[in-house]
N, C-alpha and C positions, 0 to 999 in steps of 0.2 A: 424666285424661291427658295427659299435657306436650305442649303444642306443638313439633314438631320446629323449630329454628334455619334460617330461609333462609341459603344461600350467598351471600356477596357476588361477584360475577362482574366481577373487575377485568382491565384490558387496559393490558401493558407495551408501549412501544414509543420508539424513537429519531426526536427531530423533526429531518429533515433539510431540504436546502434546496429541493428539490423541492415539500415539504409547504407549507413555510413562504410558497413564490411562488405556489401554485396558487391559479389565480382561481376555481376551482370545488370547493369541500369537499365537496363531494357526490359527485364524482368523482376525489377525491385517496383515495390509498392507505388513510390512516388512515381518513379520509370514509367510506368507502364499507365499512371494517372494524365501525365503531361503528353505520353503521345496518343492515349487514347481521347482526349477532349484537348480544346486549342484554346489555349492559355497565350494572352499577350507575357504575364511575368508569374513569377514562383517565388513566394516568400517563404524562408524556412526560418525557421525557429531552433535554435540550437543553444542547449544548457552547456555554459562553460565548464569543464572541471578536467584542470591540463594535468594536475596530478595523477589522475585515477588510470591506473594501468589495467588496459584488459588481457584478461590470461583465459583462453580456450585450452581446453584437452592439456593443460601442462606448459601451453606456448603462448609466449607472450604476442599480441598484436599491437603492441604499442600504446600508446597515448590515444586513443580515439577522441575522446572529447577537447580536442584543443582547434587551435585555430589552422594548423597546417592539415590536417585531415577536413575538416571543412574545408579548407580553400581547393583542396583537391576534388572534394566532392561537387562542389559550385562549376568545376572546371568541367567534369565528365559527363555532369549533369547538362552542362550547356554544350556540350560535345553533340549530344541529340538534336539540337538546333529546335527543339521543340517550343522555348521560351528563354525569357533574360531571366534570370536566377538571382536572387537576394538573400545574405545570410545575417540574421539579426541575431547575434551572441546576446546572451543573456546570461543570470548567475544564480542559481536556485539550492537552499537550501536543501533540498529534498524533489526529487520529479513527480511526487505524489502528494504535494502539501500544495492543496485546492487554492487556498486563501493567497500563495503564492505565485501561482500558475494564472488565476484570471486576471489581475490587474494587470501581469507582463504581457499578456496578451494581446488584451483587451486595449492596451496602451498603443501596442504594437499595430495593430491594425486600426486605429485613430491614427497615428501618424503617416500611414502608407496613403490611406484616404484623403488626407488633409493636404499632400504633397502631390495630389491629383484632382486638379479642379473639375473636369470632366466626369462624365455617368462612369461608375466601374462595376462590374459584376461579382460579384465575391463569391469565390467556392472555399469550404475548408474542406480537407483530408483526415478521413477517420482511422485510417490504418498504419499510422506511425506514430509512437510515442506513449507512455503508460497511461492507464483507466484516467486518473485526474486530469490528465492533458486533452484527453479525447474526449472528458465531458465538459468541460470548457469552451471547447469549439462547438457542442450543441448549445450550449448557454448563450456563447455569444451570439451563432445564428438564429437565434430565437427572440433575443431579447433585444440585446445593443446595436452589432451591425448585421442586418438580417443580410444571408446567403444560403447557398444549395450546401446539403451536405454529401459528400459521398465517400466509398471505400473500395477499396484495392482487394477483388476476391484471389484466392491463390489458386495455381494452373488446376490442382486438383479438383477442386470445384466445379471449373468450367470441362473438366474433363467426363465428370459424374455426369453433368447435368447435358451435356452433348453440344454446347454453346459454340458459336463459331466466333462472337465477338468477344473482344479485349473484356477481361474480367475486370471490368469498372462501372459499378453502376450508382444511381443517385439513391441516397439512404431518406425516407418517406417517414420523419418523425410522428410517431401517432397521437402526438401531443401537442400542444402550442403552451408558450407560458409566457405570460403578460410581458409586455415592453418595461412594464413599470417593477416587474415584481422583485429582481436582486435588488438595485438599485433600493427599493425603498427597506427590502428586507435587513440591506447596509446599513443604511441612515439611520432605520428608525432606533436601532440599537449600539453603534458605535460609541454616542456619546456614555451612557451607562457602562459600558465594558472599560472605556478609557478610563472613569473614575474608581474602577471595582480593584482591590488589588489581585495580584497576579494568585496568591497564595490564600484561599478559603478553605475554612473547616470541612467542606464536603469534598475536597481535592485530598486534604489529609493523609488518606490510608495510600496515596502513592505513591509512596517512597522511592525519591531518586534525588542523582549528583548527575548525569550525564546529561552533557546537552540534548542527545536526541531524546530522551525520557520528556525533559524541562521542552521541548517543541509542541512535540505530543499533547502534555497538557495544557499549553499554552494556545494549541486552537480548541482541545475539549474545552476552555473556557469560553472561547467562540462560540462554540457548538453550545455550548449551555444556555446562552442570552437571546439564540435566534431561534424560533421555533421551526426549524426545518428537518428534513429528514439527513439521519447520519449514518456512513457506513462506516466500519472500522475495520480495519483489515491489520492481521497480524498472524503468526502461526501458534498453533496452539499450545495454550497455558502461558501466554505472554500477558494476561492481565484485561484483555477485552472486555469481561462484565464486570470487573471494576472501574475501566473506565464510565462505562454505560450507564453505572451508577451514580457515580461522580457527578456525569453531565445531569442526570436527570434531576438529582437532588439540589443545584444548583440553578436550575429552570424555572421559568415559570409556573410548571406544573408539578411542583416539588411538593403539592399537598397531598396528590396523589399517588400512592405507593406502585411502582413499577410493575407491570407483568412481566414476567420473565419467561419463552420458550424457545428449548433447544428443538430445533428443525430437524434434524437428524435421531431425534431420540425414539421417535416412535415410528410403527409398519405406516406404510404409503397412504394404506385407506383410513386409517385414525389421525393423520393432520390436518385435514379441512374440516373436519369433525370438531377436533379439538380447536381450532383456531376461528374458526368460524361459528361453532355450534350447527345442531340440528333440528328437526320437528319430528316428535311425535309420529311414527309409522313410515319415517323416512327411508329405513333398512331392516332389516331382521333383527330384533332386539334395540330398536328404538322406542322404547313404551312409554317414554315421555319427553316433553322440551328438555332441550339442554344450552345452555348459556355460553355461545363461544366466547374464546381470552379476549378476540376484538372488544366485544362488547363491555367484559368487563373493566378493560382499559379506559372504555369511553370516557373523556375529557382527559386522560391522562398519558401515560408512554410506554409505551411494548418494546420490550427488546426480543428482537428474534437472531437470536444466537444460529451459527451456521446455515446460515440463511440460504447458501450455494446447495445444500441436501435439498432444497423442495423440490417437488415434482413439476410436470410443467403446465398441470392443471390449478396445483394451489398457484403456481407463480400467476398465471391467470387471475384468479382471484384476487391475490394480493396487490397487482396491477390498478386493478378496480378502486381498491381502498385507497391506493395513492393517488389515484386520476380524480375519480370522484367522490371520494369521502364515504364508500356505502359497503354493505357486505349482504352476502344473500345465504342463509343456513342453510343446509344441508337439506333437501325436500323444501325448502321454502318456494313460494310463484312472487314474494314481492321482495325489492331491498330493501333496508336498512339503514338510514344514515349513522354514522359514528364520528367522532372528533376524537384522531387517537396522535399523537406524535412516534413516527418508527424509529426505534434506533436497532441497526442491522449489524450483525460481523459475520464475516467469514477468515479461514484459514487456505481460501480456494483463492486462485489466477481468476475472478470473473471472468474478465475480458477472453481468456480463453476456453471457458466455458460456452458465452456467448459464440465464439468462431466457432467452437465445436456442436454449436446445437442444444446444448444443456441447458442454458441459462438464457432466457427472455432477454433481448438487448434491448427494448423498450423499459422492461422492468431494470436493467441495468443501469438506463440514465435517469430514472427515476428514483433511482438507492443513492446512486452517485453525485449527491448534491454535496453533502459535508462530507470531506472524507478523511479521514484521520491512518495514519497507518503507525502501527505502534511494535518498535525494533526489537526483534529477538535479546535474550539476555546476554548469549554471547555478543553480540555488539554496545553494550552497556555494562562493562565491567564494574565501574564506577557505581550502580545501582547495585551490586551484591551485599554491601556490608550493609547500608543501610535499610534495605527489605529482610536483613538475617536479624538485624537488631530489633523489627517492628515484630518479625514472628516470631522470635525468642520471648517477646513481652506477653505478646499474646499466648501463646503456650504456657507458659507459668502461671496465669491468670485461669487458665482452662483447666488442667491438671492440677492444681493448689501447688506448685513446686516452686524452688527459689531460682530466678532468671538466672540465666545458664549466661558467660561469657567464651569470646573464642580466644585461643592461645594464636599468636601471632602466625605457627605455621598452620593453624587453622585457617585464618584467613589467605595466607598464600593459596592452599588448598581447594578454598573457596572462589579462587579469581582464576584459576588453572582449569578447573572442569568446563568443559563445552557448554552445559546446561542444555542439551537436547529437547528436553521437556522444561524446558524456560522456570518460570516463576513457579509454576504447580512443582514439576522435578524439588525445586530448591525446596520449597513449604516442606515437603514430604522428606526430603533427605534430614532435614533441622529435625524436623518430629520425631526420625528414629534416634537421630544422635543424642537428642535430648533425653531422652526416654530409657536408653541403655546405659548412658554416662552415670557414672557413681558420683561425679566430680561436678563443684561448681564451674569450672574452668573445661572448654572442650579442645581438646587438641587435634593434631591434621590426622593423624591415625583412626581418633575417633569417626571424625567425618569422610574419609577414605572407607573406613566397614560399612559406614550407612548409604553410602553410595551403592544404586543397585545397576551392574554393567550387563544387558542383557546381552547374547551371542551375536545377535541382529545390529545392535549399538555399539559393540565393539567390532565389527566386520567394517569398518567405516565407509567414506566414498573413494578414500584413497588406496583401502586395504581391497577392495571390492570391486575393482574395474575391471572390464573383459581384457583377454589378450587377445586384441581383435588389429592392433597397427594403429590405433587409434591417437595412442600416445606415445610420449618418448621419456623414458625413464630419468631422464636427466632433469628434464623438467620440471617432471614429477618432483624428483626429489627437491628443486630449488622451491618449487612451489612452497611443500612441506616447511623447508628450512624459513623462506620470506616470512612465513606466517606465524611461526613461533619466534624467531628474532625481532617481528614487530611489536608482538604481545609483551615481550620480557624489556623491550626497552620502554616502550611504554606505562608498562608498571613498576620500574625500577626507575621512571621519570630521566632517564637518562645517562643515568650512573653506570657505566661499563666496569665496572670492576664488580660491582654487585651482581650484574646480568651474565657478567662471563661464569661467576660463583654460581649461579641458580642454573645453567643450561651443561655444567661441566668442562669447561674450558679451564686451561690450566692459568691464564692471564689475561688480559683484557686487550692483549694485542692482538692474540689470535679470534678475538671477538671482532676486532676492525677490520681485520684480515675480510672475514665472511662479510661483515656491511658492505663493504666495499665491492666485495665480488659480486654481493647480490644487488647492487644501484642502491643500498638504505645508503648510502655515505658517500660524499663525495671524495675524491683522490686525497692525501694527503699532502700540506699545506710544505713548498718549498722556499728552505730560508735563504 
């Protein structure tokens, strides 16, 4: 009688910063997983960024995303004697670019399976990596390479529930994705997208020059052509609604106007009635039927801004729309079919909200299909001037004024400001400067007067740190110095004489000494 071949149990996970810096691997997410479950192999995908230095509380922890750190982690994990460990290095433009992450992860799983002709049982670990990285494991497990999904719960949750077992459990996804869904979704539109120019009229309002914004616009073009749910991530004021409108206007649903709803703008008891409608008599004051926004958007697109603000009951109703394409008005006894594309946006970390029980995990995975991260304005200084020129043109038309122009010192003032309120703050500052200025050219002083500085804004994260022994003054001063030196060198395109002048140094040699001391420049060459 032939002996049955034993399946090899293989775990896949992303290798994140928390894991790399973990002092006790037995208590880390991946460490606990390999100890709680018996795996033959552990395959870890690691995003290589060798020049990125991780700094915590003003203290440099080194270039964590580099091969030496990966190798050290591999040796520490193998020391647990739980499984053979493999590190697969990859290079991502951003750890939140879904369109990059999916093919890399899927290809790696495929290579591992191809190299193992016998039966393999796959498991995917969901507690390490960014939200798009985790969403990719879910898609791969449900569509391409079937496998079990597990997560590692942290010790505080174990203590609260008084459980004796290790905090590792299977994630039972409440929905099924057809094995053909993702390939078909991509295959049907790739040819059309390839022939479409990157710049189209619908995206003209997104003024940019920076590589980061250019990449976000590229992903938005892809999202426009694929009738899937989109999740826009970014701080308040970065332009999430602008991206949503561009996506909708370039989509097959462009003929129907997009419906916009701010999930945090109404009291909790009114949100469900506004989104899903209600029937006469459903509650006190319901004297007639009301059509909800999902019904209004039927056949088109709805933009749910600040989706992280939804209450749990409203999240449950939204999940049904995504799963079944059905809504139930408040007070109604029957479901109604709707065909709506959802574009959602949030400035919250939804993964943290899920872990803290404030956001449904199943809803998160349904929303995080096409994820686009929009960078804050302080990370894309090249965009400031194009946005400014565009705003001035719009303001001139709106107020019937001559279009204003910026003096050189005004441009420097714009680039130097950190813009905590992002594009929204920039537009407000430009409006004030244009209305108060009596000349065609706006000076740096005009702009500085137009910038509103609030007390809490002035008390920055640097000046407002607690005196609790958690940071070193020397490290904090170096962090601030390094930040401004990098900015001024980028602003002056490496012109040391100009940079030294802007920083108030007497000569460029002083600047060179600072750059070398902080590791921003190598030692001088010896003749």
